[in-house]
Phi, psi and omega in degrees: 000152175248129181239121183214210184293346173282356187257117180297133177097333178271146176245098187225058184309330191233004180200197179244166187286132179261108183295345177279342180274149177228072174288157165288155178293349185260002188279355186101000177273354185226162182226175190246149002284156182219124165268133175228166181241129173277120190297314181299320183291320174295324179294322180294314182294323175302312184288328173297319173300311184300317180292325180294315180295316175299320181295330179259007181065035181245153165275158182238120172240074190294145183291106182296339186289350173298312188248311188058032184244116184306324181295325180282319185296318182297323178293327179283331175293317184293338182269007166110009174299136177307317182185197179231149177258142171229173185250339187226157172300329176300317183289328177296316177301315176305308177302323181291315175305322178280354174088015177293115193285335191221129179223140171249121171271114184272054175201163170281144177241130178247339184293125187287329175299314179294310184303318177301321180289322184294317180293321177298318183290319175299315179301329184275359178109004174280137176272095183228144184231151168206166195268150163231155178219019180202163177289330176292323177296317182295314178299328181286321178287322188287335176291352169285336184088346181078191001276136178227142180256127194250136164241127175279131187257122173263138180234187184224161184303134176070014179266206184268245177273175176115144178298141191263352180215159180287326169300322175294321178300319181295317181297317173307309186295323175297317175304314182293321183289333188270340190271127180306140178084349180249139175244123173280109185258338180169198181234139177238169170191166181224117178262357193297341181268353186275153185248355177230161178295317183299315173303317179293312190298317181294321179299306184300319179291334177291310176316305182300320174296323178296319181289319174300315173292327172296317174299313178303327183266009171072033183259343175267158174288181181296323182225084187282159173279133173229120193225137171200199174099079168293202181256002178254341187224018187298341178290321177288325174299317181297315185297317181286332181289342179303335180288347180270131184250147173058039177231148168277112184261136190219124169270152187227028186295117186263319187289349179302333188289332172247337185061192174198189181249014184222256190303311185281336170302324185275334193242003178298141175305335185289355168279350174246351178229172181286146180118190184180152174241158181249136178290127183250349183255137169214148173243133173259123179230151188256143172292122183267321191204150164233083196277347185199155181301138174082002180235134174229147178238130177245157184279055174218139186218198191289336179283355182243330190234145174279146178227006191281333176233046174118152185276159172303159189242120175290130179255312187221152171243131180240123180231113188066236174255009180256133179242154180215157177292148183297341175058238190273007176294135177218128183280128180245347179186149169240138168259192179299314187234009188230145174242132178260123186248131166284131183220072184297334183264009176056049187273351182232160184225155178311137179097343178286151175264137176240132175261124179248133169275162185244161170248117180089085180301331187289351166239030169253315182302328185289349180270355187227121179292313181234132179231118180289146174251135186238153175269191183291350174256012184059031170273138182281115182255345179196169176231123168275145170249151179240152187238077181252000000 
């Protein structure tokens, strides 16, 4: 990768990044705002999820759309991931070019251009799967002539995609099984939009019933894939999936690789079970103005930090070489390039740096082309590139 003046957060007006150097982010090689990844936290999170899946006899296909960073995807594969999940054909193409041997596309594909490429890649030996939730999806896949591996997707009321009833699931599965060139490989679902344990348990139990019905009808292979598991309810998925025998059970939790200081800190299953994940993403921004009592403006905005699942969280203030807890600081609003901070204690002054945690890593990585990986002293030990 080439890192130069085009790379946000790096300060390289006259040259390119020297990967042999390991400066601190505070040594003058960077400017603000800057998002960094804590290397130790990422490694611990990858190991935690690998151990969790191994302990429960599940395979792991983490969602690559969280990071789309080859360095992190390779680390997940090296830790024993069965494969990687993506959301779009474009993301699947990226992973194919990166040499990822097994990919699950967690969506229905209707674009004939993308479907034709997938059929060609599959015929050449690439192991790729995607979902269907309609007869139209089956017909579009069948029009390629295959070979294509298909997963029928079950959904729930007011949810995203997915077939809404077991009779309809059976109808679509029968259409897949009857179509030349298509192989019905299993059943998928996504429980992440449900808000209560009871709702999740009911939905995953319905998935289990659906698998049993398709098996009884002779529509599934001897060891079908059964896959679900966002990053908020995977413990409930594991508990319900335990009722299935002779299935390849696959979790797809993507946000676990970096966790966060917001939504997933509150909703991780590790709040209910043994173990834990560590927040690995932080954004450093400088206080630009304290224009009135109780208000501070930092140089970070919607182009830098995710806001879809909660606002950034102030964690630490750095003034010179001295750090202190962020105390009563609270983010109340973001513009494109400004963060409004309630500062009732007048704790910051212009020029101070603030370390922010983020909420929802899936909409953080896409805002940064190159991301420094730092050690516990904030020395840069690697740089990630992202492919969005």
